[in-house]
C-alpha positions in Angstrom: 0.0 0.0 0.0 2.8 2.4 0.9 4.5 1.8 -2.5 1.2 2.5 -4.3 0.7 5.8 -2.4 4.3 6.8 -3.2 3.7 6.1 -6.9 0.5 8.2 -6.9 2.2 11.1 -5.1 5.2 11.0 -7.5 3.0 11.0 -10.6 1.0 13.9 -9.4 4.0 16.0 -8.3 4.1 18.1 -11.5 1.7 18.5 -14.4 2.9 19.5 -17.9 0.3 20.9 -20.4 1.0 20.4 -24.1 -0.6 22.3 -27.0 -0.9 19.9 -30.0 -1.6 21.0 -33.6 -4.9 19.3 -34.4 -3.5 17.2 -37.3 -0.4 16.1 -35.5 -0.3 12.4 -34.9 3.1 11.8 -33.2 3.7 14.5 -30.6 1.6 12.9 -27.9 3.2 9.5 -28.4 6.7 11.0 -28.2 5.8 13.0 -25.1 4.5 9.8 -23.4 7.7 8.0 -24.5 9.9 10.8 -23.1 7.8 11.5 -19.9 9.9 11.8 -16.8 9.0 10.2 -13.5 7.0 12.6 -11.3 5.2 14.2 -14.2 1.8 13.8 -15.7 1.0 15.0 -19.2 -2.2 16.9 -20.3 -2.9 17.6 -24.0 -5.1 20.1 -25.7 -5.5 20.4 -29.5 -5.4 23.6 -31.4 -6.5 24.4 -35.0 -6.3 27.6 -37.1 -4.8 26.2 -40.3 -6.4 24.7 -43.4 -5.8 20.9 -43.5 -6.1 20.9 -47.3 -3.5 23.6 -47.8 0.3 23.2 -48.0 1.8 23.7 -44.5 4.1 26.5 -45.7 5.1 29.7 -44.0 1.8 31.4 -44.6 -0.2 28.5 -43.0 2.1 28.3 -40.0 1.8 32.1 -39.5 -1.9 31.7 -39.6 -1.8 28.9 -37.0 0.5 30.9 -34.7 -1.7 34.0 -34.9 -5.0 32.1 -34.5 -6.5 32.7 -31.0 -5.0 30.3 -28.5 -7.3 31.4 -25.7 -9.7 28.4 -25.6 -6.8 25.9 -25.9 -4.8 27.6 -23.1 -7.9 27.9 -21.0 -8.5 24.2 -21.3 -5.0 23.4 -20.2 -5.1 26.0 -17.4 -8.0 24.1 -16.0 -5.8 21.2 -14.9 -3.5 23.8 -13.1 -0.3 22.8 -14.9 3.1 23.8 -13.7 4.4 24.4 -17.2 2.9 24.6 -20.8 4.7 23.3 -23.9 3.7 24.7 -27.3 4.1 21.8 -29.6 4.5 23.3 -33.1 8.1 24.3 -34.1 7.2 25.9 -37.5 4.4 28.1 -36.2 6.8 30.4 -34.4 10.1 29.6 -36.2 8.6 31.2 -39.3 8.2 34.5 -37.5 11.6 35.0 -36.0 13.1 34.8 -32.5 11.4 38.0 -31.2 8.0 36.8 -32.1 8.8 33.4 -30.5 9.7 35.0 -27.2 6.7 37.2 -27.2 4.4 34.2 -28.0 5.7 32.2 -25.1 5.2 35.3 -22.8 1.6 35.6 -24.0 0.9 32.0 -23.1 2.5 32.6 -19.7 0.4 35.6 -19.0 -2.8 33.8 -19.9 -2.0 30.6 -18.0 0.0 32.0 -15.2 2.8 29.5 -15.6 5.9 29.3 -17.7 5.6 28.4 -21.4 8.2 26.9 -23.7 7.8 26.8 -27.5 9.3 24.0 -29.6 11.4 26.6 -31.5 12.7 28.1 -28.2 13.4 24.6 -26.9 15.7 23.9 -29.9 17.6 27.1 -29.2 17.9 26.4 -25.4 19.0 22.8 -26.0 21.7 23.7 -28.6 23.1 26.3 -26.2 23.2 23.6 -23.4 25.2 21.4 -25.8 27.6 24.3 -26.5 27.5 23.7 -30.2 27.6 26.4 -32.9 27.7 24.6 -36.2 24.7 22.5 -37.1 23.3 20.3 -39.8 19.5 20.7 -40.3 16.6 18.9 -41.7 12.8 18.7 -41.4 9.8 17.6 -43.4 8.9 21.2 -44.2 8.5 22.7 -47.7 11.8 24.3 -48.7 10.7 27.9 -48.1 9.9 27.0 -44.5 13.1 25.1 -44.2 15.0 28.2 -45.2 13.1 30.3 -42.6 13.8 27.7 -39.9 17.6 27.9 -40.6 17.4 31.7 -40.7 15.8 31.6 -37.3 18.6 29.5 -35.9 21.2 31.6 -37.6 19.7 34.6 -35.9 20.2 32.8 -32.5 23.9 32.3 -33.2 24.0 28.9 -34.9 25.7 28.4 -38.2 23.9 25.9 -40.5 26.7 24.2 -42.5 24.4 21.8 -44.3 20.7 21.0 -44.6 18.5 18.4 -46.4 15.1 19.1 -47.9 12.7 16.1 -48.0 12.1 16.9 -51.7 8.3 17.2 -51.9 5.3 18.8 -50.3 4.2 16.2 -47.8 1.0 18.0 -46.8 -0.3 18.1 -43.2 -0.4 14.3 -42.8 2.6 13.2 -44.9 5.0 14.7 -42.4 3.8 12.4 -39.6 3.7 9.5 -42.0 7.4 9.3 -42.5 8.9 6.2 -40.9 11.8 6.3 -38.4 13.9 4.6 -41.2 13.0 7.5 -43.6 13.9 10.0 -40.9 17.2 8.2 -40.4 18.0 8.5 -44.1 17.0 12.2 -44.1 19.3 12.9 -41.2 22.2 11.2 -42.8 21.7 13.3 -46.0 21.6 16.4 -43.9 24.9 15.7 -42.0 28.2 17.3 -42.7 31.6 16.6 -41.2 31.8 20.2 -40.0 28.5 20.0 -38.1 28.7 19.6 -34.4 25.1 18.4 -34.1 22.2 17.4 -36.2 18.8 19.2 -35.8 15.6 17.5 -36.9 12.8 20.0 -36.6 9.1 19.3 -36.5 6.9 17.9 -33.6 5.1 15.6 -36.0 8.3 13.9 -37.2 9.1 10.4 -35.9 12.6 11.6 -35.1 12.9 10.5 -31.5 12.8 6.9 -32.7 15.8 7.5 -35.0 18.0 9.4 -32.5 20.1 6.6 -31.3 20.7 5.0 -34.7 21.7 8.4 -36.1 24.1 9.1 -33.2 25.8 5.8 -33.7 26.2 6.5 -37.5 27.1 10.2 -37.3 29.0 10.2 -34.0 27.5 13.5 -32.9 24.5 14.6 -30.9 21.0 14.6 -32.5 18.5 17.2 -31.3 14.8 16.8 -32.2 11.9 19.2 -31.5 10.1 16.8 -29.1 13.2 15.7 -27.3 14.2 19.3 -26.8 10.8 20.2 -25.5 11.0 17.6 -22.8 14.6 18.3 -21.9 13.8 21.9 -21.4 10.7 21.1 -19.4 12.7 19.0 -17.0 15.3 21.7 -16.6 12.7 24.4 -16.1 10.8 22.4 -13.5 13.9 21.5 -11.6 13.4 17.7 -12.0 16.2 15.2 -11.9 17.5 14.6 -15.4 18.0 11.0 -14.4 14.2 10.5 -14.3 14.1 10.9 -18.1 14.3 7.9 -20.4 17.9 7.6 -21.6 17.2 8.2 -25.3 20.2 9.7 -27.0 23.1 11.6 -25.6 21.1 14.7 -24.6 18.9 12.7 -22.2 21.7 10.6 -21.0 23.8 13.4 -19.7 26.7 12.8 -22.0 29.0 15.8 -22.7 28.4 17.3 -26.2 32.0 16.7 -27.3 32.1 13.0 -26.4 31.0 11.7 -29.7 32.2 14.4 -32.1 35.2 13.7 -34.3 
């Protein structure tokens, strides 16, 4: 009985709210896979983009600018300790200043800290102390360029990138297999890159992290992995409570696998 009570108390210790784009099919699964001990996850879906349109810069801007009030209000009802905004491209297409203001707007409405996926990538790369990156995503090429421009503006030099090669639509991004993500990551890599970034919360990149790190001998940073890493840091939880998926969540120094 005592063990059961301890388990219940640990699970209820912190609550993490997650905003999920309403066509996203992989973010929730990744968050559950990455969930630290002592945290519960609470999801709310947000719309504001046309499911039949290409998910390009215009559509992602529309999504970011659509009212979040009902979604944040739904999450605020569970009294979360932190809110994660689970769409990288929605704010990365606007630039760093917008991204910071967007997180602040969520914080003001919910009354708790908020972390965007784009902001999490920046914070994670800074934690790894890398400057030169390889980049890839399932985005259309125009959004790919905006994403790398965002990261360049935050002090990271993109030495190489790989474009998936076609418009995947709102559902094709999430339909890529981990094996296809692995191949995309390998195409993006460059010997001068200190880390590989795989952007998009609907990309099954978490499942490809360890295989990519074995092949490339450098850290791999994904949107969902970065969100959870930053959440644990912000909440002051023990990093050892995270599943040890990849070097970032295993506490390995950034230089340990680089050549």
